[in-house]
Backbone as ProteinMPNN parsed JSONL, in Angstrom:
{"seq_chain_A": "XXXXXXXXXXXXXXXXXXXXXXXXXXXXXXXXXXXXXXXXXXXXXXXXXXXXXXXXXXXXXXXXXXXXXXXXXXXXXXXXXXXXXXXXXXXXXXXXXXXXXXXXXXXXXXXXXXXXXXXXXXXXXXXXXXXXXXXXXXXXXXXXXXXXXXXXXXXXXXXXXXXXXXXXXXXXXXXXXXXXXXXXXXXXXXXXXXXXXXXXXXX", "coords_chain_A": {"N_chain_A": [[33.598, -95.267, 34.838], [32.384, -97.174, 37.541], [31.391, -96.239, 40.906], [33.076, -97.746, 43.409], [32.275, -99.727, 46.36], [33.705, -98.884, 49.498], [36.212, -99.903, 51.802], [37.292, -99.565, 55.275], [40.233, -97.833, 56.542], [41.605, -99.258, 58.451], [40.949, -101.913, 58.47], [40.896, -105.393, 57.32], [39.165, -106.199, 55.297], [39.041, -106.526, 52.554], [38.517, -108.731, 50.912], [35.789, -109.346, 51.319], [34.688, -106.957, 50.358], [35.582, -107.024, 47.712], [34.073, -109.156, 46.665], [31.498, -108.117, 47.142], [31.564, -105.796, 45.507], [31.872, -107.025, 43.035], [29.466, -108.556, 42.809], [27.637, -106.43, 42.891], [28.1, -105.047, 40.462], [27.414, -107.005, 38.653], [24.693, -107.587, 39.096], [23.479, -105.264, 38.461], [20.734, -103.148, 38.422], [19.028, -104.872, 39.682], [18.962, -105.557, 42.316], [18.255, -103.868, 45.335], [19.642, -101.114, 47.265], [19.213, -101.738, 49.914], [18.936, -104.522, 49.731], [21.54, -105.233, 48.968], [22.875, -104.423, 51.241], [21.884, -106.317, 53.013], [23.055, -108.592, 51.898], [25.747, -108.054, 52.422], [25.719, -108.303, 55.222], [25.153, -111.029, 55.381], [27.505, -112.113, 54.319], [29.48, -111.295, 56.151], [28.471, -112.601, 58.407], [28.703, -115.27, 57.597], [31.497, -115.676, 57.526], [32.037, -115.233, 60.217], [30.606, -117.363, 61.44], [31.972, -119.556, 60.346], [34.584, -119.162, 61.343], [34.055, -119.231, 64.057], [33.374, -121.864, 64.494], [35.7, -123.175, 63.835], [37.866, -122.003, 65.054], [41.081, -121.778, 66.562], [42.355, -122.186, 69.954], [42.462, -119.241, 71.973], [42.075, -117.497, 69.866], [39.984, -115.225, 68.006], [36.647, -115.216, 66.672], [36.194, -113.072, 65.064], [38.492, -112.248, 63.843], [38.982, -112.088, 61.139], [38.299, -109.563, 60.37], [40.453, -107.846, 60.733], [42.593, -109.412, 59.974], [42.122, -110.296, 57.397], [41.121, -112.187, 54.417], [41.411, -115.527, 53.102], [41.976, -117.654, 50.203], [40.227, -119.822, 50.445], [38.233, -118.766, 51.993], [37.242, -116.817, 50.3], [35.971, -118.459, 48.458], [33.958, -119.436, 50.141], [32.554, -117.029, 50.554], [31.597, -116.568, 47.976], [29.919, -118.799, 47.647], [28.048, -118.211, 49.614], [27.019, -115.84, 48.572], [25.876, -116.859, 46.249], [23.774, -118.432, 47.283], [22.249, -116.415, 48.478], [21.545, -114.776, 46.261], [19.998, -116.54, 44.856], [17.542, -116.349, 46.042], [16.438, -114.27, 44.739], [16.0, -115.173, 42.254], [18.319, -115.239, 40.732], [21.235, -116.574, 39.371], [24.356, -117.177, 40.445], [27.497, -117.911, 39.13], [30.787, -119.318, 38.968], [34.272, -119.706, 38.156], [37.643, -120.996, 38.242], [39.8, -119.907, 36.307], [42.538, -119.976, 35.729], [43.78, -122.26, 36.541], [45.245, -125.588, 36.716], [45.966, -126.96, 33.522], [45.756, -124.534, 32.34], [47.201, -122.827, 33.829], [49.255, -120.042, 34.057], [52.694, -119.248, 33.23], [53.968, -116.92, 32.86], [53.589, -113.329, 33.025], [52.51, -112.334, 30.685], [51.097, -114.577, 29.664], [49.253, -114.953, 31.759], [47.798, -112.553, 31.559], [46.784, -112.642, 28.922], [45.199, -114.988, 28.974], [43.316, -114.465, 30.979], [42.112, -112.179, 29.922], [40.972, -113.288, 27.628], [38.96, -114.776, 28.817], [37.266, -112.699, 29.696], [36.613, -111.657, 27.188], [35.272, -113.831, 26.063], [32.966, -113.97, 27.613], [31.812, -111.68, 26.884], [32.083, -109.34, 28.351], [30.244, -109.608, 30.417], [30.943, -110.268, 33.089], [33.031, -110.502, 36.0], [36.255, -110.378, 37.573], [37.562, -111.757, 40.494], [40.377, -111.27, 42.288], [43.694, -111.576, 43.736], [46.578, -109.687, 44.753], [49.988, -108.982, 45.63], [51.67, -106.296, 47.269], [53.893, -103.637, 48.253], [53.365, -102.474, 51.376], [52.754, -100.31, 54.236], [53.725, -101.875, 56.278], [55.521, -103.664, 55.192], [55.437, -106.379, 52.779], [52.205, -106.869, 51.544], [48.97, -108.401, 51.08], [46.169, -108.158, 48.827], [42.768, -108.26, 47.989], [40.807, -107.719, 45.083], [38.383, -106.408, 42.729], [38.038, -106.938, 39.347], [36.768, -105.152, 36.724], [36.943, -104.65, 33.98], [39.064, -105.551, 31.185], [41.872, -104.741, 29.169], [44.306, -105.043, 26.521], [46.453, -104.053, 27.876], [45.743, -103.127, 30.409], [44.068, -103.533, 33.602], [40.917, -102.654, 34.747], [39.756, -101.578, 37.786], [37.313, -102.22, 40.355], [37.778, -101.123, 43.195], [38.206, -101.497, 46.694], [39.813, -100.005, 48.349], [40.03, -97.225, 48.19], [41.613, -96.817, 46.052], [44.294, -96.761, 46.845], [46.426, -98.416, 46.266], [46.419, -98.456, 43.533], [46.301, -95.687, 42.048], [44.637, -94.607, 40.0], [42.638, -96.413, 39.743], [43.411, -98.449, 38.112], [45.407, -101.152, 36.993], [48.404, -101.725, 35.394], [49.678, -103.953, 32.932], [52.421, -103.888, 32.527], [53.374, -103.275, 34.999], [53.282, -105.514, 36.535], [54.079, -108.763, 37.921], [54.777, -112.294, 38.111], [56.607, -113.295, 39.721], [59.236, -112.302, 41.881], [58.727, -109.076, 43.255], [59.616, -105.881, 41.879], [60.929, -102.502, 41.785], [59.95, -101.489, 39.358], [58.001, -103.277, 38.754], [55.704, -103.544, 40.783], [53.498, -105.07, 41.516], [52.555, -108.215, 42.473], [51.141, -110.973, 41.062], [48.82, -113.722, 41.513], [48.123, -116.594, 40.002], [46.589, -118.835, 40.871], [44.735, -117.75, 42.522], [42.481, -116.59, 41.293], [39.237, -115.776, 40.414], [36.673, -116.104, 38.109], [33.665, -114.56, 37.704], [30.163, -114.599, 37.179], [26.733, -114.011, 36.166], [24.487, -116.609, 35.495], [23.009, -116.908, 32.348], [19.614, -116.846, 31.088], [19.237, -118.567, 28.894], [21.12, -120.525, 29.063]], "CA_chain_A": [[33.874, -96.247, 35.872], [31.45, -97.132, 38.653], [31.954, -95.915, 42.202], [33.072, -98.969, 44.211], [32.121, -99.659, 47.804], [35.024, -98.72, 50.099], [36.457, -100.396, 53.143], [37.991, -98.634, 56.141], [41.688, -97.856, 56.431], [42.198, -100.087, 59.488], [40.486, -103.299, 58.433], [41.383, -106.282, 56.268], [37.957, -106.779, 54.721], [39.038, -106.333, 51.104], [37.896, -109.888, 50.263], [34.339, -109.146, 51.348], [34.338, -105.856, 49.463], [35.799, -107.461, 46.332], [32.885, -109.929, 46.282], [30.374, -107.191, 47.103], [31.666, -104.962, 44.305], [31.603, -107.882, 41.885], [28.03, -108.83, 42.747], [26.93, -105.184, 42.59], [28.183, -104.718, 39.042], [26.744, -108.051, 37.874], [23.233, -107.561, 39.242], [22.999, -103.958, 37.989], [19.672, -102.557, 39.237], [18.076, -105.911, 40.08], [18.927, -105.567, 43.771], [18.233, -102.532, 45.925], [20.701, -100.832, 48.236], [18.88, -102.515, 51.11], [19.262, -105.922, 49.436], [22.994, -105.37, 49.012], [23.242, -104.33, 52.652], [21.586, -107.627, 53.595], [24.085, -109.509, 51.426], [26.945, -107.755, 53.206], [25.53, -108.909, 56.544], [25.268, -112.48, 55.21], [28.909, -112.454, 54.105], [30.165, -111.152, 57.445], [27.976, -113.672, 59.279], [29.253, -116.541, 57.135], [32.874, -115.775, 58.008], [31.985, -115.364, 61.676], [30.202, -118.726, 61.788], [33.059, -120.466, 59.989], [35.688, -118.998, 62.278], [33.606, -119.615, 65.398], [33.373, -123.326, 64.588], [37.026, -123.731, 63.563], [38.936, -121.187, 65.617], [41.938, -122.381, 67.592], [42.294, -121.529, 71.264], [43.003, -117.885, 72.103], [41.775, -116.655, 68.704], [38.64, -114.673, 68.016], [35.957, -115.473, 65.402], [36.11, -111.845, 64.259], [39.832, -111.844, 63.418], [39.001, -111.806, 59.702], [38.102, -108.121, 60.158], [41.757, -107.199, 60.583], [43.573, -110.32, 59.383], [41.837, -110.506, 55.98], [40.529, -113.453, 53.98], [42.231, -116.331, 52.203], [41.275, -118.123, 49.014], [39.127, -120.692, 50.855], [37.16, -117.907, 52.479], [36.609, -116.212, 49.114], [35.034, -119.475, 47.964], [32.808, -119.396, 51.05], [31.795, -115.806, 50.268], [30.885, -116.757, 46.708], [28.821, -119.735, 47.895], [27.038, -117.467, 50.368], [26.385, -114.922, 47.616], [25.041, -117.662, 45.354], [22.544, -118.776, 48.002], [21.484, -115.187, 48.668], [20.992, -114.326, 44.981], [18.965, -117.49, 44.434], [16.268, -115.852, 46.567], [15.961, -113.272, 43.774], [16.005, -115.864, 40.958], [19.568, -114.942, 40.037], [22.182, -117.675, 39.607], [25.762, -116.796, 40.385], [28.402, -119.014, 38.789], [32.177, -118.884, 38.905], [35.295, -120.699, 37.839], [39.013, -120.545, 38.513], [40.236, -120.19, 34.934], [43.983, -120.061, 35.549], [44.227, -123.459, 37.234], [45.532, -126.76, 35.895], [46.726, -126.743, 32.292], [45.678, -123.121, 31.962], [47.993, -122.005, 34.755], [50.308, -119.348, 33.294], [54.036, -119.168, 33.809], [54.442, -115.561, 32.647], [52.555, -112.31, 33.113], [51.861, -112.279, 29.379], [50.114, -115.659, 29.6], [48.211, -114.608, 32.741], [46.987, -111.471, 31.021], [46.083, -113.082, 27.715], [44.187, -115.999, 29.305], [42.212, -113.829, 31.706], [41.413, -111.301, 28.981], [40.139, -114.137, 26.775], [37.756, -115.082, 29.601], [36.406, -111.524, 29.602], [36.115, -111.574, 25.805], [34.317, -114.923, 25.83], [31.68, -113.667, 28.269], [31.377, -110.406, 26.302], [32.049, -108.312, 29.376], [29.225, -109.85, 31.442], [31.617, -111.004, 34.156], [34.082, -109.797, 36.733], [37.256, -111.269, 38.158], [37.996, -111.503, 41.868], [41.757, -111.756, 42.333], [44.533, -110.872, 44.698], [47.959, -109.376, 44.407], [50.804, -108.465, 46.72], [52.306, -104.997, 47.04], [54.626, -103.186, 49.43], [52.588, -101.555, 52.187], [53.445, -99.637, 55.338], [54.348, -102.869, 57.161], [56.141, -104.672, 54.342], [54.613, -106.943, 51.715], [50.828, -107.115, 51.943], [48.091, -108.929, 50.048], [44.945, -107.38, 48.652], [41.767, -108.768, 47.049], [40.137, -106.656, 44.353], [37.447, -106.811, 41.682], [38.363, -106.414, 38.017], [35.552, -104.942, 35.946], [37.243, -104.709, 32.548], [40.465, -105.772, 30.823], [42.345, -104.481, 27.816], [45.593, -105.697, 26.293], [47.49, -103.496, 28.737], [45.295, -102.68, 31.723], [42.895, -104.012, 34.32], [40.19, -101.581, 35.41], [39.322, -102.141, 39.05], [36.366, -101.691, 41.328], [38.638, -101.442, 44.323], [37.636, -101.029, 47.959], [40.793, -99.318, 49.195], [40.169, -95.847, 47.731], [42.671, -96.841, 45.034], [45.597, -96.458, 47.43], [47.455, -99.213, 45.593], [46.357, -98.131, 42.102], [45.661, -94.376, 42.199], [43.62, -94.325, 38.994], [41.749, -97.554, 39.615], [43.91, -99.247, 36.986], [46.704, -101.807, 37.104], [48.979, -101.96, 34.07], [50.403, -105.214, 32.777], [53.852, -103.624, 32.623], [53.736, -103.107, 36.412], [52.967, -106.774, 37.221], [54.974, -109.903, 37.824], [54.374, -113.511, 38.823], [57.728, -113.645, 40.591], [59.583, -111.308, 42.892], [58.414, -107.708, 42.901], [60.712, -104.939, 41.668], [60.384, -101.14, 41.737], [59.21, -101.277, 38.114], [56.883, -104.226, 38.747], [55.373, -103.633, 42.205], [52.323, -105.911, 41.77], [52.778, -109.649, 42.278], [49.87, -111.645, 40.814], [48.768, -115.14, 41.877], [47.154, -117.232, 39.099], [45.694, -119.775, 41.55], [43.76, -116.986, 43.301], [41.651, -115.811, 40.359], [37.878, -116.271, 40.199], [35.855, -115.433, 37.099], [32.325, -114.621, 38.288], [29.129, -114.041, 36.313], [25.384, -114.528, 36.348], [24.081, -117.512, 34.414], [21.946, -116.352, 31.521], [18.434, -117.693, 31.034], [19.27, -119.539, 27.8], [22.222, -121.48, 29.226]], "C_chain_A": [[32.872, -96.073, 37.005], [32.163, -96.713, 39.93], [31.913, -97.16, 43.079], [32.748, -98.693, 45.67], [33.514, -99.644, 48.427], [35.088, -99.296, 51.498], [37.142, -99.312, 53.968], [39.499, -98.791, 56.016], [42.33, -98.842, 57.401], [41.852, -101.568, 59.362], [41.109, -104.079, 57.276], [40.238, -106.956, 55.546], [37.883, -106.632, 53.202], [38.4, -107.507, 50.37], [36.387, -109.755, 50.205], [33.941, -108.055, 50.368], [34.579, -106.211, 47.997], [34.591, -108.243, 45.826], [31.668, -109.016, 46.182], [30.408, -106.325, 45.846], [31.399, -105.774, 43.05], [30.127, -108.177, 41.716], [27.266, -107.576, 42.337], [26.945, -104.871, 41.101], [27.454, -105.758, 38.19], [25.225, -107.931, 37.933], [22.631, -106.264, 38.722], [21.931, -103.414, 38.927], [18.664, -103.593, 39.741], [18.025, -106.123, 41.591], [18.978, -104.131, 44.276], [19.442, -102.349, 46.851], [20.468, -101.615, 49.525], [19.211, -103.99, 50.918], [20.77, -106.149, 49.542], [23.51, -105.256, 50.441], [22.99, -105.662, 53.358], [22.617, -108.667, 53.158], [25.377, -109.292, 52.213], [26.865, -108.406, 54.586], [25.671, -110.431, 56.467], [26.729, -112.898, 55.054], [29.695, -112.362, 55.411], [29.756, -112.283, 58.389], [28.561, -115.021, 58.895], [30.692, -116.725, 57.621], [32.918, -115.928, 59.515], [31.644, -116.8, 62.077], [31.313, -119.723, 61.485], [34.186, -120.374, 61.009], [35.308, -119.411, 63.695], [33.668, -121.128, 65.567], [34.765, -123.926, 64.456], [38.156, -123.059, 64.329], [39.777, -121.967, 66.621], [41.808, -121.621, 68.905], [42.986, -120.169, 71.205], [42.823, -117.033, 70.847], [40.319, -116.227, 68.781], [37.956, -114.941, 66.684], [35.812, -114.236, 64.531], [37.475, -111.407, 63.731], [39.918, -111.548, 61.925], [38.852, -110.313, 59.421], [39.448, -107.421, 59.985], [42.802, -108.093, 59.934], [43.346, -110.545, 57.884], [41.307, -111.901, 55.699], [41.471, -114.183, 53.042], [41.365, -116.876, 51.062], [40.103, -119.033, 49.376], [37.937, -119.869, 51.346], [36.486, -117.139, 51.346], [35.612, -117.203, 48.519], [33.78, -119.526, 48.827], [31.936, -118.174, 50.77], [31.013, -115.923, 48.966], [29.725, -117.737, 46.877], [27.684, -119.045, 48.653], [26.294, -116.5, 49.46], [25.457, -115.676, 46.674], [23.711, -118.004, 46.022], [21.662, -117.548, 48.194], [20.809, -114.76, 47.358], [19.919, -115.271, 44.459], [17.592, -117.066, 44.938], [15.636, -114.829, 45.626], [15.949, -113.837, 42.352], [17.198, -115.467, 40.094], [20.571, -116.046, 40.377], [23.609, -117.208, 39.383], [26.607, -118.032, 40.087], [29.82, -118.46, 38.71], [33.078, -120.049, 38.559], [36.644, -120.127, 38.247], [39.817, -120.848, 37.254], [41.737, -120.335, 34.739], [44.587, -121.21, 36.339], [44.593, -124.548, 36.221], [46.365, -126.441, 34.668], [46.712, -125.298, 31.842], [46.507, -122.222, 32.875], [49.155, -121.361, 34.008], [51.645, -119.385, 34.016], [54.651, -117.789, 33.611], [53.271, -114.589, 32.805], [51.797, -112.206, 31.793], [50.789, -113.353, 29.233], [48.948, -115.388, 30.552], [47.251, -113.607, 32.118], [46.142, -111.946, 29.845], [44.958, -114.06, 28.05], [43.017, -115.395, 30.065], [41.432, -112.887, 30.791], [40.515, -112.113, 28.059], [38.861, -114.528, 27.506], [36.771, -113.92, 29.55], [35.803, -111.409, 28.205], [35.045, -112.626, 25.552], [32.968, -114.648, 26.479], [31.157, -112.292, 27.878], [31.18, -109.333, 27.372], [31.04, -108.532, 30.484], [29.809, -110.695, 32.582], [32.549, -110.051, 34.88], [35.096, -110.845, 37.167], [37.541, -110.805, 39.579], [39.402, -112.092, 41.98], [42.538, -111.007, 43.398], [45.918, -110.642, 44.15], [48.675, -108.91, 45.661], [51.449, -107.157, 46.304], [53.058, -104.637, 48.315], [53.809, -102.133, 50.158], [53.42, -100.94, 53.286], [54.189, -100.623, 56.227], [54.987, -103.995, 56.352], [55.172, -105.195, 53.293], [53.231, -107.312, 52.244], [50.058, -107.691, 50.76], [46.8, -108.137, 49.985], [44.047, -108.065, 47.628], [41.078, -107.584, 46.379], [39.195, -107.259, 43.323], [37.85, -106.138, 40.382], [37.08, -106.345, 37.205], [35.778, -105.11, 34.451], [38.727, -104.969, 32.351], [40.705, -105.331, 29.394], [43.664, -105.227, 27.646], [46.642, -105.247, 27.306], [47.05, -103.183, 30.161], [44.165, -103.534, 32.276], [42.225, -102.788, 34.94], [39.493, -102.169, 36.624], [38.104, -101.439, 39.627], [36.989, -102.025, 42.68], [38.145, -100.771, 45.599], [38.559, -100.14, 48.763], [41.044, -97.882, 48.762], [41.334, -95.697, 46.762], [44.036, -96.431, 45.584], [46.697, -97.174, 46.648], [47.515, -98.911, 44.103], [45.595, -96.81, 41.976], [44.578, -94.054, 41.183], [42.634, -95.476, 38.811], [42.14, -98.482, 38.485], [45.232, -99.893, 37.382], [47.185, -102.115, 35.687], [49.771, -103.263, 34.042], [51.897, -105.013, 32.985], [54.328, -103.458, 34.063], [53.564, -104.394, 37.206], [54.036, -107.831, 36.994], [54.315, -111.109, 38.472], [55.457, -113.953, 39.798], [57.986, -112.58, 41.632], [59.281, -109.905, 42.383], [59.702, -106.906, 42.705], [60.109, -103.542, 41.687], [59.561, -100.871, 40.473], [57.992, -102.188, 38.011], [56.451, -104.494, 40.196], [54.201, -104.543, 42.542], [52.653, -107.362, 41.465], [51.429, -110.35, 42.198], [49.966, -113.131, 41.136], [47.71, -115.838, 41.025], [46.162, -118.15, 39.801], [44.631, -119.061, 42.38], [42.937, -116.065, 42.403], [40.308, -116.515, 40.184], [37.226, -115.448, 39.099], [34.402, -115.648, 37.504], [31.331, -113.967, 37.333], [27.773, -114.554, 36.76], [25.046, -115.438, 35.196], [22.896, -116.899, 33.68], [20.799, -117.343, 31.378], [18.459, -118.769, 29.97], [20.41, -120.544, 27.951], [21.725, -122.796, 29.809]], "O_chain_A": [[32.548, -94.948, 37.384], [33.386, -96.817, 40.031], [30.829, -97.599, 43.463], [32.921, -97.576, 46.157], [34.415, -100.323, 47.934], [34.141, -99.19, 52.277], [37.529, -98.27, 53.438], [39.983, -99.77, 55.449], [43.482, -99.23, 57.204], [42.413, -102.393, 60.083], [41.751, -103.517, 56.389], [40.314, -108.139, 55.216], [36.794, -106.615, 52.629], [37.8, -107.313, 49.312], [35.772, -110.018, 49.171], [32.967, -108.205, 49.63], [33.847, -105.742, 47.126], [34.133, -108.03, 44.703], [30.887, -109.129, 45.236], [29.38, -106.145, 45.193], [30.777, -105.283, 42.108], [29.588, -108.063, 40.615], [26.346, -107.65, 41.523], [25.925, -104.476, 40.537], [26.933, -105.43, 37.124], [24.545, -108.15, 36.93], [21.415, -106.164, 38.557], [22.195, -103.235, 40.116], [17.57, -103.234, 40.177], [17.128, -106.804, 42.087], [19.668, -103.287, 43.705], [20.156, -103.301, 47.169], [21.414, -102.095, 50.149], [19.711, -104.639, 51.837], [21.219, -107.131, 50.132], [24.478, -105.922, 50.807], [23.783, -106.085, 54.198], [23.01, -109.525, 53.949], [26.024, -110.256, 52.622], [27.839, -108.992, 55.058], [26.234, -111.054, 57.368], [27.143, -113.923, 55.595], [30.482, -113.253, 55.733], [30.596, -112.853, 59.086], [28.882, -115.829, 59.767], [31.062, -117.808, 58.075], [33.746, -116.673, 60.04], [32.3, -117.385, 62.938], [31.568, -120.631, 62.276], [34.685, -121.395, 61.482], [36.154, -119.891, 64.45], [33.977, -121.623, 66.651], [35.003, -125.048, 64.903], [39.299, -123.51, 64.254], [39.244, -122.724, 67.432], [41.218, -120.542, 68.952], [43.964, -119.981, 70.482], [43.379, -115.937, 70.777], [39.527, -116.801, 69.529], [38.619, -114.898, 65.647], [35.36, -114.328, 63.389], [37.601, -110.295, 63.219], [40.822, -110.838, 61.486], [39.237, -109.846, 58.349], [39.568, -106.501, 59.176], [43.793, -107.597, 59.399], [44.271, -110.942, 57.174], [41.075, -112.692, 56.613], [42.227, -113.569, 52.289], [40.172, -116.586, 50.979], [39.084, -119.021, 48.686], [36.782, -120.239, 51.135], [35.293, -116.843, 51.42], [34.517, -116.808, 48.118], [32.669, -119.646, 48.31], [30.71, -118.279, 50.752], [29.89, -115.43, 48.869], [28.656, -117.526, 46.304], [26.508, -119.269, 48.367], [25.076, -116.357, 49.567], [24.376, -115.191, 46.339], [22.651, -117.882, 45.409], [20.44, -117.645, 48.08], [19.626, -114.421, 47.356], [19.034, -114.859, 43.709], [16.58, -117.394, 44.319], [14.438, -114.557, 45.71], [15.896, -113.09, 41.375], [17.087, -115.372, 38.871], [20.731, -116.405, 41.544], [24.007, -116.887, 38.263], [26.443, -119.074, 40.723], [30.024, -117.28, 38.421], [32.695, -121.215, 38.657], [36.772, -118.942, 38.556], [40.437, -121.905, 37.142], [42.172, -120.779, 33.676], [45.744, -121.155, 36.756], [44.29, -124.44, 35.032], [47.364, -125.727, 34.763], [47.558, -124.88, 31.052], [46.515, -121.002, 32.713], [49.956, -122.063, 33.39], [51.716, -119.531, 35.236], [55.731, -117.511, 34.132], [52.108, -114.986, 32.728], [50.581, -112.013, 31.785], [49.696, -113.078, 28.737], [47.788, -115.574, 30.185], [46.035, -113.798, 32.148], [44.94, -111.686, 29.782], [43.875, -113.973, 27.472], [41.864, -115.759, 29.833], [40.207, -112.814, 30.885], [39.409, -111.678, 27.737], [37.795, -114.605, 26.895], [35.571, -114.133, 29.381], [34.62, -111.101, 28.057], [34.033, -112.351, 24.908], [31.934, -115.052, 25.949], [30.189, -111.796, 28.455], [30.247, -108.533, 27.311], [30.971, -107.727, 31.413], [29.23, -111.706, 32.98], [32.814, -108.939, 34.421], [34.824, -112.045, 37.132], [37.735, -109.616, 39.834], [39.586, -113.293, 41.783], [42.115, -109.963, 43.894], [46.366, -111.306, 43.215], [48.045, -108.493, 46.633], [51.737, -106.94, 45.127], [52.868, -105.278, 49.349], [53.581, -101.041, 49.64], [54.647, -101.034, 53.274], [55.176, -100.257, 56.865], [54.991, -105.148, 56.784], [54.195, -104.526, 52.957], [53.107, -107.984, 53.268], [50.431, -107.501, 49.603], [46.387, -107.521, 50.967], [44.494, -108.413, 46.535], [40.799, -106.572, 47.022], [39.209, -108.465, 43.078], [37.988, -104.916, 40.321], [36.392, -107.349, 37.021], [34.925, -105.64, 33.74], [39.547, -104.66, 33.216], [39.859, -105.519, 28.52], [44.083, -105.962, 28.54], [47.606, -105.967, 27.569], [47.894, -102.991, 31.036], [43.413, -104.168, 31.535], [42.888, -101.976, 35.585], [38.736, -103.133, 36.514], [37.89, -100.244, 39.422], [36.744, -103.096, 43.235], [37.719, -99.617, 45.579], [38.136, -99.569, 49.768], [42.148, -97.368, 48.941], [41.954, -94.639, 46.651], [44.839, -95.825, 44.875], [47.763, -96.611, 46.4], [48.559, -99.095, 43.477], [44.374, -96.814, 41.816], [43.671, -93.283, 41.493], [41.884, -95.507, 37.836], [41.305, -99.216, 37.957], [46.072, -99.264, 38.026], [46.454, -102.695, 34.886], [50.445, -103.62, 35.008], [52.566, -105.874, 33.557], [55.529, -103.494, 34.332], [53.687, -104.377, 38.431], [54.785, -107.797, 36.017], [53.402, -110.964, 39.286], [55.254, -114.866, 40.599], [57.049, -112.018, 42.199], [59.545, -109.585, 41.224], [60.739, -107.217, 43.291], [58.888, -103.405, 41.612], [58.59, -100.116, 40.511], [57.059, -101.898, 37.262], [56.785, -105.531, 40.768], [53.921, -104.774, 43.719], [52.991, -107.702, 40.331], [50.658, -110.326, 43.157], [51.038, -113.73, 41.048], [46.517, -115.693, 41.293], [45.009, -118.242, 39.379], [43.716, -119.707, 42.891], [42.727, -114.896, 42.727], [40.253, -117.698, 39.848], [37.231, -114.219, 39.158], [33.955, -116.787, 37.635], [31.612, -112.92, 36.75], [27.679, -115.425, 37.625], [25.287, -115.092, 34.039], [21.926, -116.441, 34.285], [20.995, -118.549, 31.53], [17.78, -119.787, 30.11], [20.64, -121.343, 27.043], [22.515, -123.717, 30.015]]}, "name": "protein", "num_of_chains": 1, "seq": "XXXXXXXXXXXXXXXXXXXXXXXXXXXXXXXXXXXXXXXXXXXXXXXXXXXXXXXXXXXXXXXXXXXXXXXXXXXXXXXXXXXXXXXXXXXXXXXXXXXXXXXXXXXXXXXXXXXXXXXXXXXXXXXXXXXXXXXXXXXXXXXXXXXXXXXXXXXXXXXXXXXXXXXXXXXXXXXXXXXXXXXXXXXXXXXXXXXXXXXXXXX"}
């Protein structure tokens, strides 16, 4: 398993780190550490500019640092990453594979459909997704990057030092699409799943 980039304990920047970890694994050695640092700056700047132009009164354009990111902001981060990678002749593409008719109604369907996406791209992809769990202040949301899937597990490149999944793995048996239980502490959201990859030269 790769060593993921880690966020701080006080911030809500898991969305940015999920995208960063996904891009890092996809580009392999085609970008330097300095290049990835520049991408990080672009992602933070993109959220700042968006919030600065749309912020309501009495809010700050940097609130995403502690408030976190929503699904629309993940889309913004992916668009920003796409524009950045184009400078290196790399084309980032993504889809939301569990939408519409493919939207699952059970964890089994969620797992099988997302795993098929990984199988179809022969492992040359990642998934950016979120889940809810019980944190110190009640139910919390968290964005993460899935590097690999098996019939029973997701292997994560997770920014939170694996606080939520101590071994960097989430098991299907611990997940639900409905209300969380002690045996199923991870609540998954099918509409918040992005399958991300680099377009190959022959496509």
